[in-house]
KOLFITI-773035 format. One record per residue: residue in one letter; x, y, z of N, C-alpha, C in turn. Coordinates in nm, 2 decimals. Example, Ala and Ser with C-alpha at 12.3 -4.5 7.8 and 13.67 -1.06 7.14 Angstrom:
<A <1.32 -0.57 0.78> <1.23 -0.45 0.78> <1.32 -0.33 0.78>>
<S <1.28 -0.22 0.71> <1.37 -0.11 0.71> <1.29 0.00 0.79>>
***
This chain:
<X <0.08 -0.12 0.00> <0.00 0.00 0.00> <0.09 0.12 0.00>>
<X <0.05 0.22 -0.07> <0.12 0.35 -0.08> <0.10 0.43 0.05>>
<X <0.20 0.47 0.12> <0.20 0.54 0.24> <0.13 0.67 0.23>>
<X <0.14 0.74 0.11> <0.08 0.87 0.09> <-0.06 0.86 0.03>>
<X <-0.09 0.75 -0.02> <-0.23 0.73 -0.08> <-0.28 0.60 -0.03>>
<X <-0.36 0.60 0.07> <-0.41 0.48 0.13> <-0.51 0.40 0.04>>
<X <-0.56 0.47 -0.06> <-0.65 0.40 -0.15> <-0.58 0.32 -0.26>>
<X <-0.45 0.34 -0.27> <-0.37 0.28 -0.37> <-0.31 0.15 -0.32>>
<X <-0.33 0.04 -0.38> <-0.28 -0.09 -0.34> <-0.20 -0.15 -0.46>>
<X <-0.08 -0.20 -0.42> <0.01 -0.26 -0.52> <0.01 -0.41 -0.51>>
<X <0.01 -0.48 -0.62> <0.01 -0.63 -0.62> <0.14 -0.67 -0.69>>
<X <0.19 -0.79 -0.66> <0.30 -0.85 -0.73> <0.25 -0.99 -0.78>>
<X <0.29 -1.02 -0.90> <0.26 -1.15 -0.96> <0.35 -1.26 -0.90>>
<X <0.29 -1.37 -0.88> <0.37 -1.49 -0.84> <0.44 -1.54 -0.96>>
<X <0.53 -1.64 -0.94> <0.60 -1.70 -1.05> <0.51 -1.75 -1.16>>
<X <0.40 -1.82 -1.11> <0.30 -1.87 -1.21> <0.23 -1.76 -1.28>>
<X <0.20 -1.65 -1.20> <0.13 -1.54 -1.26> <0.21 -1.47 -1.37>>
<X <0.34 -1.46 -1.34> <0.43 -1.40 -1.44> <0.43 -1.49 -1.57>>
<X <0.44 -1.62 -1.55> <0.44 -1.71 -1.67> <0.31 -1.70 -1.75>>
<X <0.20 -1.69 -1.67> <0.07 -1.68 -1.74> <0.06 -1.54 -1.81>>
<X <0.11 -1.44 -1.75> <0.11 -1.31 -1.82> <0.19 -1.31 -1.95>>
<X <0.31 -1.38 -1.94> <0.39 -1.39 -2.06> <0.32 -1.47 -2.17>>
<X <0.26 -1.58 -2.13> <0.18 -1.66 -2.23> <0.07 -1.57 -2.29>>
<X <0.00 -1.50 -2.21> <-0.11 -1.41 -2.26> <-0.05 -1.31 -2.36>>
<X <0.06 -1.25 -2.32> <0.12 -1.15 -2.41> <0.16 -1.21 -2.55>>
<X <0.21 -1.33 -2.54> <0.25 -1.39 -2.67> <0.13 -1.43 -2.75>>
<X <0.03 -1.48 -2.69> <-0.10 -1.51 -2.77> <-0.16 -1.39 -2.82>>
<X <-0.15 -1.28 -2.75> <-0.20 -1.15 -2.80> <-0.12 -1.10 -2.92>>
<X <0.01 -1.11 -2.91> <0.09 -1.07 -3.03> <0.06 -1.16 -3.15>>
<X <0.04 -1.29 -3.13> <0.01 -1.38 -3.24> <-0.12 -1.34 -3.30>>
<X <-0.22 -1.31 -3.22> <-0.35 -1.27 -3.27> <-0.34 -1.14 -3.35>>
<X <-0.26 -1.04 -3.31> <-0.25 -0.91 -3.38> <-0.18 -0.94 -3.51>>
<X <-0.08 -1.03 -3.52> <-0.02 -1.06 -3.65> <-0.12 -1.12 -3.74>>
<X <-0.20 -1.21 -3.69> <-0.30 -1.28 -3.78> <-0.40 -1.17 -3.83>>
<X <-0.45 -1.08 -3.74> <-0.54 -0.98 -3.79> <-0.48 -0.89 -3.89>>
<X <-0.35 -0.86 -3.88> <-0.29 -0.78 -3.98> <-0.28 -0.85 -4.11>>
<X <-0.25 -0.98 -4.11> <-0.24 -1.06 -4.23> <-0.38 -1.06 -4.30>>
<X <-0.48 -1.08 -4.22> <-0.62 -1.08 -4.28> <-0.66 -0.95 -4.34>>
<X <-0.63 -0.84 -4.27> <-0.67 -0.71 -4.31> <-0.59 -0.64 -4.42>>
<X <-0.47 -0.69 -4.44> <-0.38 -0.63 -4.54> <-0.42 -0.65 -4.69>>
<X <-0.52 -0.74 -4.71> <-0.57 -0.76 -4.85> <-0.68 -0.66 -4.88>>
<X <-0.73 -0.58 -4.79> <-0.83 -0.49 -4.82> <-0.78 -0.35 -4.84>>
<X <-0.84 -0.28 -4.93> <-0.81 -0.14 -4.96> <-0.87 -0.05 -4.85>>
<X <-0.84 0.08 -4.86> <-0.89 0.17 -4.76> <-1.05 0.18 -4.75>>
<X <-1.11 0.18 -4.87> <-1.25 0.19 -4.88> <-1.32 0.06 -4.82>>
<X <-1.26 -0.05 -4.85> <-1.31 -0.18 -4.80> <-1.30 -0.18 -4.64>>
<X <-1.19 -0.13 -4.59> <-1.16 -0.12 -4.45> <-1.27 -0.03 -4.38>>
<X <-1.30 0.08 -4.45> <-1.40 0.17 -4.40> <-1.54 0.10 -4.38>>
<X <-1.57 0.01 -4.48> <-1.70 -0.06 -4.47> <-1.69 -0.16 -4.36>>
<X <-1.58 -0.23 -4.34> <-1.56 -0.33 -4.24> <-1.58 -0.26 -4.10>>
<X <-1.51 -0.14 -4.08> <-1.52 -0.07 -3.96> <-1.67 -0.03 -3.93>>
<X <-1.73 0.02 -4.03> <-1.87 0.06 -4.01> <-1.96 -0.06 -3.97>>
<X <-1.94 -0.17 -4.04> <-2.02 -0.29 -4.01> <-1.99 -0.34 -3.86>>
<X <-1.87 -0.34 -3.82> <-1.83 -0.38 -3.69> <-1.89 -0.29 -3.58>>
<X <-1.88 -0.16 -3.61> <-1.93 -0.06 -3.52> <-2.08 -0.07 -3.50>>
<X <-2.15 -0.09 -3.61> <-2.30 -0.11 -3.60> <-2.34 -0.24 -3.53>>
<X <-2.26 -0.34 -3.56> <-2.29 -0.47 -3.49> <-2.27 -0.46 -3.34>>
<X <-2.16 -0.40 -3.30> <-2.13 -0.38 -3.16> <-2.24 -0.30 -3.09>>
<X <-2.28 -0.19 -3.16> <-2.39 -0.11 -3.11> <-2.52 -0.18 -3.09>>
<X <-2.55 -0.26 -3.19> <-2.68 -0.34 -3.19> <-2.67 -0.45 -3.07>>
<X <-2.55 -0.51 -3.05> <-2.54 -0.61 -2.95> <-2.55 -0.54 -2.81>>
<X <-2.49 -0.42 -2.80> <-2.50 -0.35 -2.67> <-2.64 -0.31 -2.64>>
<X <-2.72 -0.28 -2.74> <-2.86 -0.24 -2.71> <-2.94 -0.36 -2.66>>
<X <-2.90 -0.48 -2.70> <-2.96 -0.61 -2.66> <-2.92 -0.66 -2.53>>
<X <-2.82 -0.60 -2.47> <-2.76 -0.65 -2.34> <-2.88 -0.65 -2.23>>
<X <-2.88 -0.75 -2.16> <-2.98 -0.76 -2.05> <-2.91 -0.77 -1.92>>
<X <-2.95 -0.69 -1.82> <-2.90 -0.70 -1.69> <-2.98 -0.82 -1.62>>
<X <-2.92 -0.93 -1.61> <-2.99 -1.05 -1.56> <-3.02 -1.04 -1.41>>
<X <-2.94 -0.96 -1.34> <-2.96 -0.94 -1.20> <-3.10 -0.87 -1.18>>
<X <-3.12 -0.77 -1.26> <-3.24 -0.69 -1.25> <-3.36 -0.77 -1.30>>
<X <-3.34 -0.85 -1.40> <-3.45 -0.92 -1.47> <-3.51 -1.03 -1.38>>
<X <-3.43 -1.07 -1.28> <-3.48 -1.18 -1.19> <-3.56 -1.13 -1.07>>
<X <-3.56 -1.00 -1.05> <-3.63 -0.94 -0.94> <-3.78 -0.94 -0.96>>
<X <-3.85 -0.96 -0.86> <-4.00 -0.96 -0.87> <-4.06 -0.85 -0.80>>
***
């Protein structure tokens, strides 16, 4: 805990946590490389359409989100 800021708490990863973090970082980097490979075949106009499609899809899904905790109240 920070002596000057009691709300601030610091954590340290264990050896296993560090290994898991490293694996996560590597998998993330691999995914980014794959996305770049997939997207490099599209031109700027096509990428604009893809971005628009994904943005609208995400918005539509967010509108459909249900708060299950509230829906179970009677």
